[in-house]
N, C-alpha and C positions, 0 to 999 in steps of 0.2 A: 504494500500500500504506500502510495506517495505521501510525502509530508503534507502536501496541500490537501489531499483527501482526508488524511487523519485529522488535520486541523478542522476541516469542514464538519466531520462527524462529531468531534468533541465539542465544537461550538454549538452544534445542533442539540447536544445533550444539555448544555448550559441554557440554551435558548428555551428549551421545552420543559426542563425538569427543575430549574432553579427555584421556581415558586410552586410548591406542592398544592394539589387539590385540597381545598379546605375540608373536604369530607374525611380525609385521612389524617388530619392534624388534630392532636389532642393537646391539652394543657395540664400542667401540674404545678402547684404552688411551691415556691422555694424562696426563702429569705424575703418574704413579703411581696413577691412578684409572681406572675404566672408565666412559666416558660412553655414555649410551644415545642412539640415533639412530633416526629413521625416514627412509628415503631420500627424495629428491625425487620419485622415480618413484611411491612409495606416497602421498606428499602430493598429487601430481597426480591419482592415482586417487580419493583421498578428495574432492578438490575437484569432480571430475566427478560423483561419486556424490551429493554435496550439491546441486550446481547445475550442470547441463550447460552453462549459458551463462556460467560464470565467465570472467573475463579479467583481465589485468594490463596496466598501461601505465607506462612510465618517466615520471618527473616532468618530464624535458626530453629533447629530441632534438638531436643535433649531426650534421649532414650525413647524415640518414636513419638514424642509429644512436642507441641510448640513450646519454644523457650519463653518462660514467664519470669519477670523480675518482680520481686516482692520487697517493699521498703515502706516503713512508717505506716503499716496497716493497709497499704494499697498494692494491688497486683497490676502489672502493666505488660502488655504484649504488643510488640511491633510486628507488622506484617505488610504485604503488598497486595493491592487489589488490581486485577487485570480486567480492563473493560475496553472493548473494541480494539484489542491488540496492544493497548498501552497500559503499563504498570505504574502505579503511584504508591508511595509509602503512606501508611496510616497507623494509628495506635488505638488500643482499647485500654481502659483502666477502670477497675472496680475495687471495692473493699475485698481484702484477701481472706476475711474470716467468714465469708458466705459459703454455704455448702455447695452451691453450683456456680462458683465464681468463674470457672473456665467457660461455661456456656455464656455467661453475661459478658465476658471479655470479647467473645466473638461478635455479639450483638452491638456492643459499644464500638468495636473496631469498624464494623460495617457502616455505622452511621458516620463515623469520623472520616473514613477513607472515601465513602461515596460523596461526601461534601467536597473532597478534593477534585472530584470530577464535575462539580457544580450541582449535584443532586441535592435538592432541598437547601441550597446555599442561602436562600433568603432568610431562613430561620436562624442562621448564625450571624447575621448582619443587622445593624441598626438602620441601614439605608432602606428607603422605600423602593420596592421592586414592582415591576409590571408583571402582569400575568403571562403564562406561557403562550407562545405563538402556535398556530396550527399549520403554518407553511414555512418549512425550513429553506425553501428556495430563495427566500429573501432574508437570509440570516443577517442580523445586525450585531454589532458589538456593544450596544448601549447598555447591556446588562453586565458587561465585564467591569469589575471594580478593582481598584488598586490592591495588589497583593498585601501591601503593608496594612491596609485598612482591614482586610480579612484577618490578618494575624492579630490586630489590635482588638477586633470585636468578637472573635471566636471564643475568647476566654470566658465570656458570659455563658457559654453552653456547657452543661455538665459533662459532655463527652470530651472536653478539651483535655489535651495531654498534660497540662500544667498540674503540678502537685496540688492536691486539695489541702486545705488548712487542717482538716481533721477527717477521720473516717466517716463521721456522721454527716459530712457535707455531700458524700457521694450518693447518687440516686441509683437504685437497682432496676434491672429490667422488670422485676415484679411491680415496682412502684409505677414505672412508666406504663406497663400494660394495664394497670388499674385505671389509668386515665382514659383508656379505650374500652372500658367496660360496656359502654353503650354503643352498640353497633351502628355504623353509618347508615343513613337512609338508603343510599344506593351503593351496592357492592358489586364489583365485577364478577360475573359468574362464567363458569366454563360454557363456551358456546356463544358468549356475547361477541358483538362485532369488533373488528380490528379498531384500535384506538387511533386518534389523530396523530399521536406521538409515534406510534409504530409506523403509520403511513409516512410520516416525515422521514424516519430513518430508512425506510424502504426506498423512498424517492432519492435520498442521497446515495445509497448503494447502487441503485439501478442506473443512475447517471454514469457511474464508473464502469460497471461491468456489462451493461446492456444498452448503452446510449439512451437510457431513460425508458426503453420499451420492454416491459416484462410480460406482455400479453401471452407470448409463447410459453413462458415459465409458469404462469398461472394456469394455463390450460394443461400443461404436462403434470404439474404437481397436484392440482386440486380440481381439475376439470371445470375451471371457472374462467371467466373473461373479465370480470370486474373486481378490482382490488377492494372496493368497498363492501363486497359480499363475504370477505374472509372473516373467520372468527379470530379471536385474540390468539388462540393456540396456533391457528394456521398462519397468522401474522408473524408469530415467533419463529415458526418453522421456515417461513419465507425469508426472514432476516438471516437465519442460520444458513440457509441455502445460498443466499447472495454473498454472505461473508465467505463461504467456502469457494464460491466462484472467484471472489476477489483475491483470496489467498492463492488459488491455483494460477490466476493471471499474474500475480506478483512473482511466483516461483518460476514462471516461464519467461519472464522478462530477462533479457541479457544484462550482464553486469556492465 
């Protein structure tokens, strides 16, 4: 994949996923203010929607398990998240005296590392953000904010890698999940139609591997001729197929 195409896809992620759907955002009180959260389950769903082949790896292993550093009552795990072929470093941190702290480390890491790709980034910033676009063919960079500003503002989020003042300051996945005890009014179900965000990523990939015309691919894979009639699962399968075509094209290009 060319640097230009990689940048296009990553900007599309920022453009469409920086501001989460209000239906999946919950709040939890902390230090007199309400903090907004998107659960690690929703982050996982978003990652699958963007790239069915996403994965993460700890930076080190110890006796077959991810390396975890424990200090001052906190457990910390550094790892990399790979999305659309690009890997970025992230961190998870939770209280080390919890019985399931390793599971919570993964959830905290996913929220932190997904933010590095721009996913739900607006929740980490004090800046006002516009809603997601539906058409990535006109990608703008107006949502890009200064990296220094991100570093300054992200400390207000409990998933920040900065050392907590005390173990009591840390929020658990259980506390976060309690904020989502009331199910959203609208929940994506298996068989629901492909989302606008999926269609945006399909459009970006199709321009690279099929000159923007995927009608033959739709017919071959799903016996359909209209992208809008695909289900969310079929949309994920199509993204995976197009990414495979892109990888094959990259491997065949001469050095």
